[in-house]
C-alpha positions as CSV (number, residue, x, y, z in Angstrom):
1,M,127.7,127.4,105.8
2,S,128.2,130.8,107.4
3,T,126.4,131.6,110.6
4,A,125.8,135.2,109.4
5,P,122.1,136.0,108.9
6,Q,120.6,134.5,105.7
7,T,118.6,137.3,104.4
8,R,117.3,138.2,101.0
9,A,118.8,141.1,99.2
10,R,117.1,144.3,100.3
11,Q,114.3,145.4,98.0
12,L,115.0,149.2,98.0
13,P,115.4,151.9,95.4
14,A,119.1,152.3,94.4
15,D,119.0,155.9,95.5
16,A,117.5,155.2,98.9
17,A,119.2,156.8,101.9
18,P,121.2,154.4,104.0
19,A,119.5,153.3,107.2
20,V,120.6,155.0,110.4
21,P,121.0,152.8,113.4
22,E,118.7,153.5,116.3
23,A,119.9,154.5,119.7
24,G,121.7,151.5,121.3
25,E,122.2,149.7,118.0
26,H,125.6,149.0,116.5
27,E,126.3,150.2,113.0
28,P,127.2,147.1,110.9
29,W,130.9,146.8,110.2
30,P,132.7,148.5,108.6
31,R,131.7,151.7,110.4
32,G,132.0,155.2,109.1
33,I,131.8,154.2,105.4
34,S,129.1,155.2,103.0
35,R,126.2,152.8,102.8
36,R,124.6,154.4,99.8
37,A,124.1,151.6,97.3
38,S,125.2,153.1,94.0
39,M,127.7,150.6,92.6
40,R,126.9,147.9,90.0
41,I,128.6,144.5,90.1
42,S,131.0,145.7,87.4
43,D,132.0,148.6,89.6
44,V,132.6,146.2,92.6
45,L,134.8,143.9,90.4
46,A,136.8,146.9,89.2
47,A,137.4,148.0,92.8
48,L,138.4,144.5,94.0
49,Q,140.3,143.1,91.0
50,I,143.4,145.2,91.8
51,E,144.0,142.9,94.8
52,F,141.9,139.9,93.8
53,P,142.2,139.4,90.1
54,A,140.3,136.1,90.1
55,V,137.1,137.5,91.7
56,T,134.0,136.9,89.5
57,P,130.3,137.9,89.5
58,S,129.6,134.3,90.5
59,K,131.9,134.6,93.5
60,L,130.0,137.8,94.6
61,R,126.7,136.1,94.2
62,F,127.9,133.1,96.2
63,L,129.1,135.3,99.1
64,E,125.7,137.0,99.1
65,E,124.0,133.6,99.3
66,Q,126.1,132.8,102.3
67,G,124.9,135.9,104.1
68,L,128.3,137.7,104.1
69,V,127.1,140.7,102.1
70,E,123.6,142.1,101.4
71,P,123.4,144.2,98.3
72,V,120.4,146.3,97.6
73,R,118.0,145.1,94.8
74,T,116.7,147.8,92.5
75,P,113.0,147.7,91.4
76,S,114.2,146.0,88.2
77,G,116.0,143.3,90.1
78,Y,119.6,144.5,89.7
79,R,122.1,144.3,92.6
80,Q,123.6,147.6,93.9
81,Y,126.5,147.7,96.3
82,S,127.7,150.4,98.6
83,P,131.3,151.3,99.5
84,A,130.8,149.6,102.8
85,D,129.7,146.4,101.0
86,V,133.0,146.6,99.0
87,E,135.1,146.8,102.1
88,R,133.1,143.9,103.6
89,L,133.8,141.8,100.6
90,R,137.5,142.8,100.7
91,F,137.6,141.6,104.3
92,V,136.0,138.2,103.4
93,L,138.4,137.6,100.4
94,R,141.4,138.6,102.4
95,Q,140.6,136.3,105.3
96,Q,140.2,133.4,102.8
97,R,143.4,134.2,101.0
98,D,145.8,135.3,103.8
99,R,144.4,133.3,106.8
100,Y,142.8,130.3,105.0
101,M,139.6,130.9,107.0
102,P,136.5,128.9,106.0
103,L,133.4,130.9,105.3
104,K,131.7,129.7,108.4
105,V,134.4,131.2,110.6
106,I,134.5,134.4,108.5
107,G,130.7,134.7,109.0
108,E,131.1,134.3,112.8
109,R,133.9,137.0,112.8
110,L,131.7,139.4,110.8
111,A,128.8,138.8,113.2
112,A,131.1,139.7,116.1
113,L,132.2,142.8,114.3
114,D,128.6,143.8,113.5
115,A,127.6,143.4,117.1
116,G,130.6,145.5,118.3
117,A,132.1,142.6,120.3
118,E,135.2,142.9,118.2
119,D,136.9,145.6,116.2
120,E,138.9,145.6,113.0
121,P,140.5,148.5,111.1
122,T,138.8,149.2,107.8
123,P,140.7,147.2,105.2
124,R,142.6,149.1,102.5
125,A,143.3,147.8,99.0
126,R,146.8,146.5,98.2
127,L,148.3,146.3,94.8
128,A,148.6,142.8,93.4
129,A,152.1,141.4,93.7
130,A,153.9,138.3,92.8
131,D,154.1,137.2,96.5
132,G,150.7,136.3,98.0
133,V,148.2,137.3,95.4
134,L,147.2,135.0,92.6
135,R,147.3,136.5,89.1
136,R,145.1,135.6,86.2
137,P,145.8,132.2,84.7
138,D,147.0,133.7,81.5
139,T,150.0,135.4,83.1
140,R,152.5,132.7,82.3
141,V,156.2,133.2,82.0
142,S,158.9,131.4,80.0
143,A,161.5,129.1,81.6
144,E,164.2,131.7,81.2
145,A,162.1,134.4,82.8
146,L,161.1,132.0,85.6
147,A,164.7,131.2,86.3
148,A,165.7,134.8,86.3
149,D,162.8,135.8,88.7
150,A,163.7,133.0,91.1
151,G,167.5,133.8,90.9
152,V,168.5,130.3,89.7
153,E,170.3,128.9,86.7
154,P,168.0,127.9,83.8
155,H,169.2,124.3,84.1
156,L,167.4,123.9,87.4
157,V,164.0,124.7,85.8
158,A,164.8,122.2,83.0
159,E,165.6,119.5,85.6
160,L,162.4,120.2,87.5
161,V,160.4,119.8,84.3
162,E,162.3,116.6,83.3
163,A,161.6,115.1,86.8
164,G,157.9,116.0,86.5
165,V,158.0,118.4,89.5
166,L,157.1,121.4,87.3
167,T,154.6,121.1,84.4
168,P,154.6,123.9,81.8
169,G,151.2,125.0,80.4
170,P,150.2,125.5,76.8
171,G,153.0,127.1,74.9
172,G,155.6,126.1,77.4
173,G,154.8,128.9,79.9
174,F,154.7,128.6,83.7
175,E,152.0,129.8,86.2
176,P,153.0,132.4,88.8
177,W,153.2,129.9,91.6
178,A,155.9,128.0,89.8
179,R,158.4,130.5,91.2
180,E,157.8,129.2,94.8
181,I,158.5,125.7,93.6
182,V,161.8,126.7,92.0
183,V,163.0,128.8,94.9
184,T,162.2,126.0,97.4
185,A,163.9,123.4,95.2
186,A,167.0,125.6,95.0
187,A,167.1,125.9,98.8
188,L,166.7,122.2,99.3
189,A,169.5,121.6,96.8
190,E,171.8,123.6,99.0
191,H,171.2,120.9,101.7
192,G,171.9,118.0,99.3
193,I,168.3,117.2,98.4
194,D,168.3,117.2,94.6
195,V,165.6,117.3,92.1
196,R,165.1,113.5,91.8
197,H,164.0,113.5,95.4
198,L,161.3,116.0,94.8
199,R,159.1,113.8,92.6
200,Q,157.6,112.3,95.8
201,F,156.4,115.8,96.8
202,R,154.6,116.1,93.4
203,T,153.0,112.7,93.8
204,A,151.8,113.5,97.3
205,A,150.3,116.8,96.0
206,E,148.5,115.1,93.2
207,R,147.0,112.6,95.5
208,Q,145.8,115.4,97.8
209,A,144.4,117.3,94.8
210,D,142.4,114.1,93.9
211,L,140.9,114.1,97.3
212,V,139.9,117.8,96.9
213,A,138.4,117.0,93.4
214,Q,136.3,114.2,94.9
215,A,135.0,116.5,97.6
216,V,133.9,119.3,95.3
217,A,132.6,117.0,92.5
218,P,128.9,117.3,93.5
219,W,129.1,121.1,93.0
220,R,131.4,121.2,90.0
221,G,129.0,118.9,88.1
222,Q,126.1,121.4,88.4
223,R,125.6,123.9,85.7
224,N,124.4,126.9,87.7
225,A,127.0,129.6,88.4
226,S,126.4,129.6,92.2
227,S,127.3,125.9,92.5
228,R,130.5,126.4,90.4
229,A,131.5,129.3,92.6
230,R,130.9,127.2,95.7
231,A,133.1,124.5,94.2
232,A,135.9,127.0,93.6
233,T,135.7,128.3,97.1
234,M,135.6,124.8,98.6
235,A,138.6,123.7,96.5
236,A,140.7,126.7,97.6
237,E,139.8,126.1,101.2
238,L,140.5,122.4,101.1
239,G,143.7,122.9,99.2
240,E,145.0,125.2,101.9
241,L,143.9,122.8,104.6
242,C,145.8,120.0,102.9
243,A,148.9,122.1,102.7
244,R,148.6,123.0,106.4
245,M,148.1,119.3,107.3
246,H,151.2,118.4,105.3
247,T,153.2,121.1,107.0
248,A,152.1,120.0,110.4
249,L,152.9,116.4,109.8
250,V,156.4,117.2,108.5
251,R,157.1,119.4,111.4
252,S,155.9,116.7,113.8
253,S,158.1,114.1,112.2
254,V,161.2,116.4,112.1
255,A,160.7,117.2,115.8
256,D,161.8,113.7,116.6
257,L,165.2,114.6,115.2
258,L,165.7,117.5,117.5
259,P,167.6,117.1,120.7
């Protein structure tokens, strides 16, 4: 759980003027951005989904519960966000995606930024791209398009499917991250490691995914949106940690082969 302050959403009118820090106080990060709470959840999603297409209202509520953002509550109970809140959310989502930081560490970083102990340039939105930003699950591509995008012959994609390394979705399409698998498989083939050797990678990945599924099962089994959002966040963090562990172990073993 984040170490950021666990406070309830502020019960203020949506048009209330933002608080001005008293002398000696640090303005919460990010500084110099409007704190006028005039944005609905739908406005925040529209601002963030260019870079984070998978973000949902449940995700925003979960990050609020963790104390990472404090939207204003209108008298009727609706959440209202400010431009500063949006940039704070962008920072949190980017740290999760690009640096694989757990929420506890992100909360500590934000606390340091709020206190003025650290500084960070105000984040700017980036357009979603094929490299580094997950797209919506329905953006599947055909085997031919996948091969063309990865710069390989179509038969390599077919071989990966036949070996069980790649699994097409409904209708035969492939998810965006299939490109990285194909590109890496082609690079390994140049060193004499062919497709039949890659099945063991798939098996190891499936075993790690089973471990992640067991860890998040208590939250996935609950019906409320907050628990499901927590499960999704935990699954993403644990998946990245498993990938880092695998990379570290391979590098450690390969080091024994170096002079």
